C-alpha positions as CSV (number, residue, x, y, z in Angstrom):
1,X,-37.3,13.3,-15.5
2,X,-35.2,10.2,-16.1
3,X,-32.8,12.1,-18.3
4,X,-32.0,14.5,-15.3
5,X,-31.2,11.4,-13.2
6,X,-29.0,10.0,-15.9
7,X,-27.2,13.3,-16.3
8,X,-26.7,13.6,-12.5
9,X,-25.5,10.0,-12.2
10,X,-23.1,10.6,-15.1
11,X,-21.8,13.7,-13.5
12,X,-21.2,11.9,-10.2
13,X,-19.5,9.1,-12.0
14,X,-17.3,11.6,-13.9
15,X,-16.4,13.4,-10.6
16,X,-15.5,10.2,-8.8
17,X,-13.4,9.1,-11.8
18,X,-11.5,12.4,-11.9
19,X,-10.8,12.3,-8.2
20,X,-9.8,8.6,-8.4
21,X,-7.2,9.4,-11.0
22,X,-6.2,13.0,-10.5
23,X,-5.5,13.3,-6.7
24,X,-2.9,10.4,-6.6
25,X,-1.4,11.6,-9.9
26,X,-0.9,15.1,-8.5
27,X,1.4,13.6,-5.9
28,X,3.3,11.6,-8.5
29,X,1.8,8.2,-7.5
30,X,-0.7,6.9,-9.9
31,X,-3.0,4.2,-8.7
32,X,-2.0,0.9,-10.3
33,X,-3.3,-2.3,-8.5
34,X,-1.2,-5.4,-8.5
35,X,-2.1,-9.1,-8.6
36,X,-2.5,-11.1,-5.4
37,X,0.2,-13.6,-6.4
38,X,2.7,-10.7,-6.7
39,X,1.8,-9.3,-3.3
40,X,2.0,-12.7,-1.7
41,X,5.5,-13.3,-3.2
42,X,6.6,-9.9,-2.0
43,X,5.5,-10.6,1.6
44,X,7.1,-14.0,1.5
45,X,10.3,-12.5,0.2
46,X,10.2,-10.0,3.2
47,X,9.7,-13.0,5.5
48,X,6.8,-11.1,7.2
49,X,6.0,-12.8,10.5
50,X,2.9,-12.8,12.8
51,X,2.8,-9.8,15.0
52,X,5.2,-7.7,12.9
53,X,4.2,-4.2,11.8
54,X,3.8,-3.7,8.0
55,X,3.4,-0.3,6.5
56,X,2.0,-0.1,2.9
57,X,2.9,3.3,1.5
58,X,0.4,4.1,-1.2
59,X,-2.1,1.5,0.0
60,X,-4.7,1.9,-2.7
61,X,-7.7,-0.3,-2.0
62,X,-6.1,-2.1,0.9
63,X,-5.4,-5.4,-0.7
64,X,-1.9,-5.7,0.7
65,X,-3.1,-4.8,4.2
66,X,-5.7,-7.5,4.1
67,X,-3.4,-10.2,2.8
68,X,-0.7,-9.2,5.4
69,X,-3.2,-9.5,8.2
70,X,-5.1,-12.6,7.1
71,X,-2.3,-14.7,5.7
72,X,0.7,-13.6,7.6
73,X,-0.8,-12.4,10.9
74,X,0.8,-9.0,10.7
75,X,-0.4,-5.7,12.1
76,X,-0.9,-3.9,8.8
77,X,-1.1,-0.1,8.4
78,X,-1.7,1.5,5.0
79,X,-1.3,5.2,4.0
80,X,-3.1,6.4,1.0
81,X,-3.6,9.9,-0.4
82,X,-6.4,9.3,-2.8
83,X,-9.8,9.9,-1.2
84,X,-11.7,7.4,-3.4
85,X,-9.0,4.7,-2.9
86,X,-9.3,5.4,0.9
87,X,-13.0,5.0,0.8
88,X,-12.7,1.8,-1.1
89,X,-10.0,0.5,1.2
90,X,-12.0,1.4,4.4
91,X,-14.9,-0.5,2.9
92,X,-12.9,-3.6,2.1
93,X,-11.4,-3.6,5.6
94,X,-14.8,-3.0,7.2
95,X,-16.2,-5.9,5.3
96,X,-13.3,-8.1,6.3
97,X,-14.0,-7.3,9.9
98,X,-17.5,-8.6,9.6
99,X,-16.2,-11.8,7.9
100,X,-13.1,-12.5,10.0
101,X,-10.6,-15.1,8.7
102,X,-8.3,-16.9,11.1
103,X,-8.0,-14.1,13.6
104,X,-7.3,-11.3,11.2
105,X,-9.9,-9.0,12.9
106,X,-8.7,-5.5,13.5
107,X,-5.1,-6.1,12.2
108,X,-5.5,-4.0,9.2
109,X,-5.9,-0.2,9.3
110,X,-5.9,2.4,6.6
111,X,-5.1,6.1,7.0
112,X,-5.9,8.7,4.4
113,X,-2.9,11.0,4.1
114,X,0.5,11.7,2.8
115,X,3.0,8.9,3.5
116,X,5.9,11.4,3.6
117,X,4.4,12.8,6.8
118,X,4.0,9.4,8.6
119,X,6.4,8.2,11.3
120,X,7.8,4.8,10.3
121,X,10.0,4.2,13.3
122,X,8.0,1.1,14.4
123,X,7.8,-0.5,11.0
124,X,9.3,-4.0,10.6
125,X,8.4,-4.1,6.9
126,X,7.6,-1.3,4.5
127,X,5.8,-2.3,1.3
128,X,5.9,0.1,-1.7
129,X,4.7,-0.1,-5.3
130,X,6.0,3.3,-6.6
131,X,7.7,4.9,-9.5
132,X,11.5,5.3,-9.7
133,X,11.2,9.0,-9.0
134,X,9.2,8.3,-5.8
135,X,11.6,5.7,-4.5
136,X,14.4,8.2,-4.9
137,X,12.5,10.7,-2.9
138,X,11.5,8.2,-0.3
139,X,14.9,6.7,0.2
140,X,16.2,9.5,2.5
141,X,13.1,9.2,4.8
142,X,13.4,5.5,5.1
143,X,17.1,5.7,5.8
144,X,16.5,8.1,8.7
145,X,13.4,6.5,10.2
146,X,13.7,2.7,9.8
147,X,15.2,0.8,12.7
148,X,17.9,-1.8,12.3
149,X,16.5,-5.1,10.9
150,X,13.6,-3.4,9.2
151,X,12.9,-4.5,5.6
152,X,11.7,-2.6,2.6
153,X,10.0,-4.6,-0.2
154,X,9.5,-2.7,-3.5
155,X,7.6,-3.8,-6.5
156,X,8.8,-2.8,-10.0
157,X,11.2,0.1,-8.9
158,X,14.5,-0.2,-7.1
159,X,16.0,2.3,-4.7
160,X,18.9,4.1,-6.5
161,X,22.1,3.7,-4.5
162,X,20.7,0.9,-2.3
163,X,21.9,-2.7,-2.7
164,X,19.0,-5.2,-2.6
165,X,19.5,-8.2,-0.4
166,X,17.3,-10.2,-2.8
167,X,15.6,-9.7,-6.1
168,X,12.8,-11.7,-7.6
169,X,13.2,-11.3,-11.3
170,X,10.0,-13.1,-12.2
171,X,7.8,-10.6,-10.3
172,X,10.3,-7.8,-10.3
173,X,10.5,-7.4,-6.5
174,X,13.4,-5.8,-4.6
175,X,14.0,-6.6,-1.0
176,X,16.2,-4.3,1.2
177,X,17.4,-4.9,4.7
178,X,18.2,-2.0,7.0
C-alpha cells in the first residue's frame, strides 16, 4: 500500500517538475531566479520611487514584486507564463499580505499570462531578466507602448540597438530611459 503512495507522490513530483521547466522553456524564457542583492541594485539603478508602477515581465516566484512593494513602495505587477511559478508567486504574495511590512499590503500582484499580450502604457519601470533573443523580440513592444520617462531595467541581457543610460558591470544590469 505504501509503495502505491510513493509511486503516486513520485509521479506528482515528476509532473510538477516537468511543468515547472517545460512551459516557460516553450516560450523561450527559462526560469532562473536571481539573488536579492542583484534585484535591489537593479531597482536602485532604475530609481524606483514610492507609488510608481513597476512591471516585472517573467515574474517567476514574485521576489522582484515583493521587494519593489516592500522596500521601494511601488505598485508592482508581475506577468508570468509558468503555471507552477504563478502558483508559487501567488502563495508568496498571499503570505506577505498576512505579514505586512511597512505598508506593502496589496501593492504586489501577479498575473498568469503571456507578457507580450499585456498593455504596458502605465508602466514607470519595466524589469526584465530575459535572454538576448527575448530582449530583441520585446524591444519593439516596449518602444511602442512605454510613455516618455519610463525606464527599462534588464539583468544580464542588453537590448540590441538601444543605448543604455547606465550599466552596472558588477551585477550586469542595463538601464534604459524612454
